[in-house]
C-alpha positions in Angstrom: 38.9 -9.5 20.5 38.2 -12.9 19.0 39.9 -15.9 20.6 41.5 -18.4 18.3 39.1 -21.2 19.3 36.0 -19.1 18.9 33.9 -20.0 15.9 33.6 -17.2 13.4 30.0 -16.2 13.0 28.6 -16.7 9.5 27.8 -13.6 7.4 25.2 -15.6 5.5 21.6 -14.6 5.8 18.8 -17.1 6.0 15.2 -16.0 5.1 12.5 -18.3 6.1 8.7 -18.6 6.3 7.0 -21.1 8.6 3.3 -21.7 7.9 1.0 -24.7 7.9 3.9 -27.0 9.0 5.9 -26.0 6.0 9.3 -24.2 6.2 10.5 -22.5 3.0 14.0 -21.0 3.0 16.5 -19.0 1.0 20.1 -19.0 2.1 22.3 -16.2 0.8 25.8 -14.9 1.2 26.7 -11.1 1.1 28.2 -10.0 -2.2 29.1 -6.3 -2.5 26.0 -4.3 -1.4 23.6 -7.2 -2.0 23.3 -11.0 -1.7 24.0 -14.1 -3.8 21.6 -17.0 -3.2 23.4 -20.2 -2.2 20.5 -22.5 -1.7 16.7 -22.6 -1.5 14.3 -25.3 -0.3 11.0 -26.3 1.2 10.8 -28.7 4.2 7.5 -30.1 5.4 7.1 -31.3 8.9 4.7 -34.1 8.0 4.4 -36.6 10.8 7.7 -35.4 12.5 7.5 -33.8 15.9 9.2 -30.4 16.5 12.5 -32.0 17.7 12.7 -34.3 14.7 12.0 -31.3 12.4 14.8 -29.3 14.1 17.3 -32.2 13.7 16.4 -32.3 10.0 16.9 -28.6 9.5 20.2 -28.7 11.4 21.4 -31.5 9.1 20.8 -29.1 6.2 23.3 -26.7 7.8 20.7 -24.1 8.8 21.5 -23.9 12.6 22.7 -20.7 14.2 22.3 -18.3 11.3 21.4 -14.7 11.0 17.8 -14.9 10.0 14.8 -12.9 8.7 11.3 -14.3 8.9 8.6 -13.6 6.4 5.0 -14.1 7.4 2.7 -15.7 4.8 -0.6 -13.9 3.9 -2.7 -16.4 5.8 -0.7 -15.5 9.0 -1.8 -11.9 9.3 -4.2 -9.2 8.1 -2.9 -6.3 6.0 -5.2 -3.3 6.5 -5.4 0.2 5.2 -6.6 3.1 7.4 -6.6 6.9 7.4 -3.4 8.1 9.1 -4.2 9.3 12.6 -3.1 12.8 13.4 -0.6 11.9 16.1 3.1 12.1 16.6 5.1 9.3 14.9 5.9 7.6 18.2 2.2 7.2 18.9 1.2 5.8 15.5 1.1 2.1 16.6 -1.1 2.7 19.6 -3.4 5.0 17.6 -3.6 2.4 14.8 -4.3 -0.3 17.2 -7.4 1.6 18.4 -8.5 2.4 14.8 -8.5 -1.2 13.6 -10.4 -2.7 16.6 -13.4 -3.4 14.4 -11.3 -4.7 11.4 -9.3 -7.5 13.0 -10.7 -11.0 13.6 -9.1 -11.5 17.0 -9.0 -9.5 20.3 -6.6 -6.6 20.2 -4.7 -8.0 23.1 -3.8 -11.1 21.0 -2.2 -9.3 18.0 1.2 -8.1 17.2 1.0 -4.9 15.1 3.2 -2.7 12.9 2.5 0.2 10.6 3.9 1.7 7.4 3.1 4.7 5.3 1.2 4.2 2.1 3.0 5.6 -0.9 6.0 7.9 -1.1 4.7 10.9 0.7 4.0 12.9 -2.5 0.3 12.1 -2.7 -2.2 14.8 -2.0 -5.1 14.7 0.4 -5.7 12.4 3.4 -2.6 10.3 4.2 -3.1 6.6 4.7 -1.3 3.8 6.6 -0.9 0.1 6.0 -1.3 -1.9 9.2 0.0 -5.4 9.7 -1.9 -7.3 12.4 -0.6 -10.8 13.1 -1.8 -13.1 15.8 0.7 -13.1 18.6 0.5 -16.9 18.7 1.8 -17.0 15.1 4.8 -14.9 16.0 5.5 -16.9 19.1 5.4 -20.2 17.1 7.9 -18.8 14.6 10.2 -17.6 17.4 10.0 -20.9 19.2 11.3 -22.6 16.1 14.0 -19.9 15.7 15.1 -20.4 19.3 15.3 -24.2 18.7 17.5 -23.5 15.7 19.5 -20.8 17.5 18.7 -18.3 14.8 19.5 -14.7 15.4 16.2 -13.1 14.2 16.4 -9.3 13.6 13.5 -8.9 11.1 10.0 -10.1 10.7 8.7 -9.1 7.3 5.5 -9.7 5.3 4.9 -10.8 1.7 3.4 -7.5 0.5 6.7 -5.7 1.1 8.8 -8.5 -0.1 6.9 -8.5 -3.4 7.2 -4.7 -3.5 11.0 -5.2 -3.3 11.0 -7.7 -6.2 8.9 -5.6 -8.5 11.0 -2.5 -7.7 14.2 -4.5 -8.6 12.6 -5.4 -12.0 11.3 -1.8 -12.5 14.8 -0.4 -11.8 16.3 -2.7 -14.5 13.7 -1.4 -16.9 14.3 2.3 -16.0 10.8 2.5 -14.6 11.5 2.9 -10.9 9.6 6.2 -10.7 6.6 4.8 -12.6 3.8 2.8 -11.2 4.0 -0.9 -11.9 1.7 -3.8 -10.9 2.8 -7.3 -9.9 0.5 -10.3 -9.6 2.1 -13.2 -7.8 0.6 -16.7 -7.3 2.5 -18.5 -4.5 0.0 -21.4 -4.0 -3.2 -22.8 -5.5 -5.4 -20.7 -3.2 -4.6 -17.0 -3.5 -2.9 -14.4 -5.7 -1.4 -11.2 -4.4 -1.6 -8.0 -6.4 0.7 -5.0 -5.5 1.2 -1.7 -7.2 4.4 0.2 -6.4 6.3 3.3 -7.5 9.5 4.9 -6.3 10.3 1.7 -4.3 7.2 2.2 -2.1 3.9 0.3 -1.9 0.8 2.2 -2.9 -1.8 -0.6 -3.3 -2.3 -4.2 -2.5 -5.1 -6.7 -2.7 -5.4 -10.4 -2.1 -7.4 -12.3 -4.7 -8.9 -15.7 -4.0 -8.4 -18.3 -6.7 -11.0 -20.7 -7.9 -10.4 -24.2 -6.6 -7.8 -26.0 -8.8 -6.9 -22.8 -10.6 -3.3 -23.9 -11.3 -4.5 -27.0 -13.1 -7.1 -25.3 -15.2 -7.1 -24.5 -18.9 -7.2 -20.7 -18.8 -7.1 -19.5 -22.4 -10.2 -20.9 -24.1 -11.2 -17.5 -25.5 -12.9 -19.1 -28.5 -15.4 -20.7 -26.1 -16.2 -17.4 -24.6 -17.1 -15.9 -27.9 -19.7 -18.6 -28.6 -20.9 -19.0 -25.0 -24.4 -17.8 -24.1 -24.0 -18.8 -20.4 -21.3 -16.3 -19.3 -22.6 -14.2 -16.5 -22.0 -10.4 -16.9 -19.4 -9.1 -14.6 -21.5 -6.6 -12.7 -24.1 -9.3 -11.8 -21.8 -11.4 -9.7 -18.6 -9.4 -8.8 -19.0 -7.3 -5.6 -17.2 -4.0 -5.3 -14.6 -4.3 -2.5 -13.4 -0.7 -2.6 -14.3 1.5 0.3 -14.6 5.2 -0.4 -12.5 4.8 -3.5 -9.8 3.0 -1.7 -9.5 -0.8 -1.8 -8.6 -2.5 1.5 -5.9 -5.2 1.6 -7.9 -8.3 2.2 -10.3 -9.9 -0.3 -12.4 -12.6 1.4 -14.8 -13.1 -1.5 -16.1 -16.5 -2.5 -13.9 -17.2 -5.5 -16.3 -19.7 -7.1 -19.4 -17.5 -7.4 -22.3 -18.2 -9.8 -20.0 -18.3 -12.8 -18.5 -21.5 -11.5 -21.8 -23.3 -12.2 -23.2 -21.1 -14.9 -22.3 -23.6 -17.7 -24.8 -26.2 -16.5 -24.6 -30.0 -17.0 -23.9 -29.6 -20.7 -20.8 -27.5 -20.4 -17.4 -29.0 -21.1 -14.6 -29.1 -18.5 -12.6 -26.5 -20.5 -15.6 -24.2 -20.7 -16.2 -24.4 -17.0 -12.5 -23.7 -16.4 -12.6 -20.7 -18.6 -15.7 -19.2 -16.8 -14.2 -19.8 -13.4 -10.8 -18.4 -14.4 -12.6 -15.2 -15.5 -13.1 -14.3 -11.9 -9.4 -13.6 -11.6 -9.4 -11.5 -14.8 -12.4 -9.5 -13.6 -10.9 -8.7 -10.2 -7.5 -7.8 -11.6 -9.2 -5.5 -14.1 -11.3 -3.9 -11.4 -8.2 -3.2 -9.3 -6.4 -1.6 -12.3 -9.4 0.5 -13.2 -9.6 1.7 -9.6 -5.9 2.6 -9.7 -6.4 4.6 -12.9 -9.3 6.5 -11.3 -7.6 7.1 -8.0 -4.0 7.8 -9.0 -4.2 9.8 -12.2 -0.8 11.4 -11.5 0.8 7.9 -11.6 -0.4 6.0 -14.7 0.4 2.4 -14.7 3.5 1.6 -16.7 3.4 -2.1 -16.7 2.0 -5.4 -15.3 4.2 -8.3 -14.3 3.0 -11.8 -13.2 4.5 -14.8 -11.6 2.9 -18.3 -11.4 5.9 -20.7 -11.3 6.3 -22.8 -14.4 3.1 -21.3 -15.8 4.3 -17.7 -15.5 4.6 -17.0 -19.3 1.3 -18.7 -19.9 -0.4 -16.6 -17.3 1.2 -13.4 -18.7 0.0 -14.2 -22.3 -3.5 -15.2 -21.2 -4.0 -12.2 -18.8 -2.6 -9.8 -21.4 -5.2 -11.0 -24.0 -8.0 -10.7 -21.5 -7.3 -7.2 -20.2 -6.1 -5.8 -23.5 -2.5 -4.8 -22.5 1.0 -6.1 -22.5 1.7 -8.3 -19.5 5.2 -9.6 -18.8 6.7 -12.1 -16.4 8.1 -10.9 -13.0 11.5 -12.4 -13.7 14.0 -11.5 -11.0 16.3 -14.4 -11.7 18.7 -12.5 -14.0 18.9 -9.7 -11.4 19.4 -11.8 -8.2 22.2 -14.3 -8.6 21.3 -17.8 -7.6 17.6 -17.3 -7.7 16.1 -20.6 -9.0 14.2 -20.6 -12.3 10.4 -20.4 -12.2 10.1 -23.9 -13.5 11.7 -25.5 -10.4 9.3 -27.2 -8.0 9.7 -24.9 -5.0 10.0 -21.6 -6.9 6.5 -20.4 -6.0 7.2 -20.8 -2.3 10.7 -19.3 -2.4 10.3 -16.3 -4.7 8.8 -13.9 -2.1 11.5 -14.8 0.4 14.1 -13.5 -2.1 12.3 -10.2 -1.9 13.3 -10.0 1.8 16.9 -10.1 0.8 16.3 -6.7 -1.0 15.0 -5.1 2.2 16.6 -1.7 2.9 18.2 -1.5 6.3 16.1 0.6 8.7 13.0 0.5 6.6 9.8 -0.3 8.3 8.3 -3.5 7.0 
């Protein structure tokens, strides 16, 4: 029974990320079987203390909401392991033991979850994805949630949020049962590549971006044709695959010899072109690995997102890898999603993917 003076709880859903003193959010209302986005935003703590930040968020009407939290890539490791031969209820404990040499903190200091790689139709050794987050990161997010009186039922990660977005786009193109790749840039430091099919995640890799990548001139292809200073790919790009399977984190130095290959006489645009080629090479390496490893699931398309430069990135990358590359444009399919050109779109797009999460699904 609901008493007349009791406040009706909101059916709205708030999806947030909290990293590096920056809170990004998407506020949505239920519409039919999905959600309509009411508002998005980014709030930076700056010099405010926690109480001041909380008051600012409350003034935005974000207090006391049903909330899902998405961790940003810098807040956790996303690992791939052979699936241990144990009952489902023992997977987490078995995975915890199996990743003991792969995590960068003590096992007692991590919060862990697991999910199956692929859709269960693949042959041979089964694999798991393992999310390992520092417990301190989760505690910090929950302390903010408690201060805001949020009802947190889900903690998700960007890989699965991105999978949901690319699955939405693939469904609109009648390609849901085909493998599609998505390359999403959410800041000036890192890109995330995911390959999904049948609404499941099969492959993911994080690619470090050269410093200042989003301000670079990417498409100086005419310079490459006349350049004698370009370093061949196999001389400076390491192979990150392990036994034919690429692990989730790429901690390579994104600058590499190519960043300085042009010498003092090279133009700024020439240097930008050569440094930007690192991303091209790593994307091509990943797509080639996919073609070799998953012959039964040929890649049906590549979609990219880079905020206001999304179409430019699609055109440039398509020329460089020799195939059609489109923009990962979920705005026409998710009502209220801000256009890519808006200032906070890069922060908020992955959060929208959490809205597409299927109830009961792991991660």
